[in-house]
C-alpha positions in Angstrom: 7.6 10.6 41.5 10.7 8.5 40.6 14.0 8.6 42.5 17.5 8.3 41.1 19.6 5.5 42.5 23.3 6.3 42.9 25.9 3.9 41.5 27.9 4.2 44.8 28.4 2.2 46.9 28.9 -0.6 44.3 27.2 -3.7 45.5 27.0 -6.9 43.5 25.6 -10.4 44.4 26.4 -13.7 42.8 24.0 -16.6 43.4 25.2 -20.2 42.8 22.9 -23.3 42.3 24.2 -24.9 45.5 22.9 -22.0 47.6 26.3 -20.4 48.0 27.3 -17.0 46.7 29.3 -13.9 47.1 28.2 -10.4 48.2 30.7 -7.7 47.2 30.7 -4.1 48.4 33.1 -1.6 46.9 35.5 -4.4 46.0 35.3 -6.3 49.4 33.8 -9.8 48.8 32.1 -11.9 51.5 31.2 -15.5 51.1 27.6 -16.4 51.6 25.8 -19.7 52.2 22.3 -20.7 53.2 20.1 -23.8 53.5 18.3 -22.9 50.2 18.6 -20.6 47.3 15.5 -18.7 48.5 17.1 -18.1 51.9 20.3 -17.0 50.2 18.5 -14.5 48.1 16.5 -13.0 51.0 19.6 -13.0 53.2 21.5 -11.0 50.6 18.7 -8.5 50.4 18.7 -8.2 54.2 22.4 -7.4 54.2 21.9 -4.6 51.5 18.9 -3.3 53.4 21.1 -2.8 56.4 23.6 -0.9 54.3 20.8 1.2 52.8 19.6 2.1 56.4 23.2 3.2 57.2 23.4 5.3 54.0 19.9 6.6 54.6 18.9 6.1 50.9 18.3 3.3 48.4 21.3 1.2 47.5 21.8 -0.4 44.1 22.4 -4.2 44.0 23.5 -5.9 40.8 22.7 -9.6 40.8 24.1 -12.4 38.7 22.4 -15.8 38.9 23.6 -18.2 36.3 23.0 -16.7 32.8 20.5 -14.1 34.3 21.3 -10.6 35.4 19.2 -8.1 37.3 19.7 -4.5 38.4 17.8 -3.9 41.7 17.6 -1.2 44.4 17.0 -2.0 48.1 15.5 0.8 50.2 16.2 1.3 53.9 12.7 0.0 54.7 13.4 -3.3 52.9 11.4 -2.6 49.8 13.1 -3.9 46.6 12.7 -2.4 43.2 14.0 -3.1 39.7 16.1 -0.2 38.5 14.9 1.4 35.3 17.2 2.0 32.3 17.5 5.6 33.3 18.7 4.7 36.8 15.4 5.5 38.6 13.0 3.6 40.9 9.3 4.3 41.5 7.7 5.3 44.8 7.1 2.7 47.5 3.3 3.3 47.7 1.5 0.0 48.2 4.7 -2.1 48.1 5.5 -4.9 50.6 8.7 -5.7 52.5 10.4 -9.0 51.7 10.4 -11.7 54.4 12.5 -14.8 55.2 12.8 -17.4 57.8 14.8 -16.8 61.0 17.9 -19.0 61.0 17.2 -20.1 64.6 13.4 -20.5 65.1 12.2 -20.6 61.5 9.6 -17.9 62.1 9.1 -15.3 59.2 11.0 -12.1 59.7 11.2 -8.9 57.5 14.6 -8.2 55.8 14.9 -5.2 58.0 14.9 -7.2 61.3 18.2 -6.8 63.3 16.9 -9.5 65.7 14.2 -12.1 65.5 10.9 -10.8 67.0 10.0 -14.4 68.0 13.2 -15.8 69.5 15.5 -12.8 69.8 18.3 -14.2 67.6 20.6 -11.5 66.2 20.7 -11.0 62.4 18.0 -13.7 61.8 18.4 -13.7 58.0 22.2 -13.6 57.9 23.9 -15.5 55.2 27.4 -14.0 55.2 29.8 -16.7 56.5 33.4 -15.4 55.7 35.3 -12.9 53.7 37.1 -14.1 50.6 40.9 -14.2 50.4 42.3 -10.8 49.8 45.5 -10.6 47.9 47.7 -7.6 48.8 49.5 -6.0 45.9 52.7 -4.1 45.9 52.2 -0.4 46.7 54.9 2.2 46.1 55.5 4.5 49.2 57.6 7.4 50.1 61.3 6.6 49.5 60.6 4.3 46.6 60.1 1.2 48.7 57.6 -1.4 47.8 55.3 -3.1 50.3 54.3 -6.7 49.7 51.9 -8.5 52.1 50.9 -12.1 52.1 47.3 -13.1 51.3 44.9 -12.6 54.1 42.6 -15.6 54.6 39.7 -15.6 57.0 37.9 -18.8 57.6 34.5 -19.3 59.2 31.9 -22.0 59.3 28.3 -22.1 60.2 25.6 -24.8 60.7 22.4 -23.8 59.1 19.1 -25.5 59.9 17.0 -26.9 57.1 14.2 -24.5 56.1 10.7 -25.7 55.2 9.9 -25.9 51.5 9.2 -22.5 50.0 8.0 -21.1 46.7 11.1 -20.3 44.6 11.6 -17.1 42.6 14.7 -15.4 41.2 15.8 -12.2 42.9 14.4 -10.1 40.2 11.0 -11.6 41.0 11.4 -10.4 44.6 10.6 -6.9 43.5 7.6 -6.0 45.7 4.3 -5.2 44.0 1.0 -3.8 45.1 -1.2 -6.6 46.3 -4.7 -6.5 44.9 -7.6 -7.8 47.0 -7.7 -11.6 46.9 -4.2 -12.0 45.4 -2.5 -15.1 46.7 1.3 -15.3 47.3 1.7 -17.6 44.3 -0.3 -15.1 42.1 1.9 -12.2 43.4 5.1 -14.0 42.4 3.6 -14.7 39.0 2.8 -11.0 38.7 6.4 -10.1 39.7 7.8 -12.5 37.2 5.9 -10.7 34.4 7.7 -7.5 35.2 10.2 -6.3 32.6 13.8 -7.3 33.4 16.5 -4.7 32.6 19.9 -6.3 31.8 22.7 -5.1 34.0 24.9 -2.6 32.3 28.7 -2.5 33.1 29.3 -0.7 36.4 30.8 2.7 35.9 33.8 3.8 38.0 32.5 5.8 41.0 33.0 9.5 40.4 35.8 10.7 42.6 35.3 14.4 42.8 38.7 16.1 42.9 37.4 19.1 44.8 36.5 17.6 48.2 39.5 16.7 50.4 39.8 15.2 53.9 41.7 16.3 57.0 43.0 13.3 58.9 44.2 13.9 62.4 46.2 11.2 64.2 46.5 11.8 67.9 47.0 15.4 68.9 50.0 16.5 66.8 49.7 14.8 63.3 47.5 16.2 60.6 47.3 15.5 56.9 45.2 16.9 54.0 44.4 14.0 51.7 42.1 13.2 48.7 38.4 12.3 49.4 38.9 8.6 48.7 41.7 6.9 50.6 42.9 3.6 52.1 44.3 3.8 55.6 46.7 1.4 57.2 50.3 0.6 58.1 51.2 -0.4 54.5 47.9 0.2 52.6 47.4 -1.2 49.1 45.7 0.6 46.3 42.0 -0.3 46.8 39.6 0.5 43.9 41.6 3.6 42.9 41.8 5.0 46.4 44.9 6.8 47.5 47.0 4.8 50.1 47.7 6.8 53.3 50.3 5.3 55.6 49.7 5.6 59.3 52.3 4.7 61.9 51.4 1.9 64.3 53.9 1.6 67.1 52.3 -1.6 68.4 51.7 -3.0 64.9 48.0 -3.5 65.7 46.8 -1.3 62.8 46.3 -3.6 59.8 48.1 -3.1 56.5 45.0 -1.9 54.8 42.8 -1.2 57.9 40.0 1.0 56.6 38.6 2.6 53.4 37.3 6.2 53.5 35.2 8.0 50.9 32.9 11.0 50.6 29.6 10.2 49.1 27.4 12.3 46.8 25.7 13.9 49.8 29.1 15.1 51.2 29.0 12.5 54.0 32.1 10.7 55.3 31.8 7.0 54.8 34.2 4.6 56.5 34.5 0.8 55.7 36.3 -1.6 58.0 38.4 -3.6 55.5 38.1 -6.8 57.6 40.8 -5.5 59.9 41.9 -7.8 62.7 41.2 -5.1 65.4 38.3 -3.5 63.6 37.1 0.1 63.6 35.5 1.4 66.8 33.7 4.7 67.3 35.3 6.0 70.5 32.3 7.9 71.7 29.9 5.0 71.7 32.2 2.0 71.7 30.3 0.7 68.6 32.3 -1.4 66.1 31.7 -0.9 62.4 30.5 -4.0 60.6 33.4 -5.3 58.5 32.9 -4.7 54.8 29.9 -2.4 55.3 30.3 1.3 54.4 29.1 3.3 57.4 28.4 7.1 57.6 30.2 8.8 60.4 30.0 12.3 61.8 32.8 14.7 61.0 35.4 14.8 63.7 34.2 11.5 65.2 37.1 9.8 67.0 37.8 6.4 65.6 40.0 3.6 67.2 41.9 1.5 64.8 44.2 -0.8 66.7 46.6 1.4 68.7 45.8 4.5 66.6 43.1 7.1 67.4 42.2 9.4 64.5 39.5 11.8 63.3 38.4 12.6 59.8 36.8 15.9 58.6 36.1 17.5 55.3 38.9 20.0 54.6 37.7 23.5 54.0 
């Protein structure tokens, strides 16, 4: 039985010939680099598999590599499909999970691995090295003032070991297939390459249902009812059509556009750390959200954003 893949969150990957690229989630881009194009492709899939595990459903991934385009879907278990023209993917029966080499010890690891089973390295297939420059636009606020912020530039560097030679195949060919008895890896890739490629269609704007609304509580005495798609911060900018919601930060530790909040098709609250300097921390567990990665949170979960503590619920 086929399964429909949602167009949200919107994830796109660009692969360059020099083994660098960009992975963009809901408008937030992160620079990527690896020791080879193969490692870059697999690392990008691993990143989206982690997002799919957070969302608890397949996540669509639109890929551009030179003149070629592919429309893929990555499941929480790491299985990759090509998305059909009607937006569906087939069952996972008989399909294999993609693997790559650990950045530290070079042992093969599945794209779902959060740590290397051989050496214990965290995020063994990670290729994200730094977020892109984010230019902050002017946003009108109460009183008619305009907020202008300088560009935010985050720099990072990484030393990547050289991987052993590997059989190369475009991302579309990484779609997993049932392995017949005696089928070699090279034959499997040839079989994948023979699969029909569906060109990427223009991404539609995510449906922002006007009915759901959010209740945002700051501290114990501030409460607001806001739309279901918002950008939170001291001076938030309009981010992918989200409504900016200004939050006071006495110590100025809340970023200008600190976090993005949405309600997905299943009615779940999804929070994205917008690469904020002080991050987004779940108070009950002390866990920090991964910057740029949409994360489902429980209604009423207390979130720490700099010097601000707030909760978010679906408004009745």
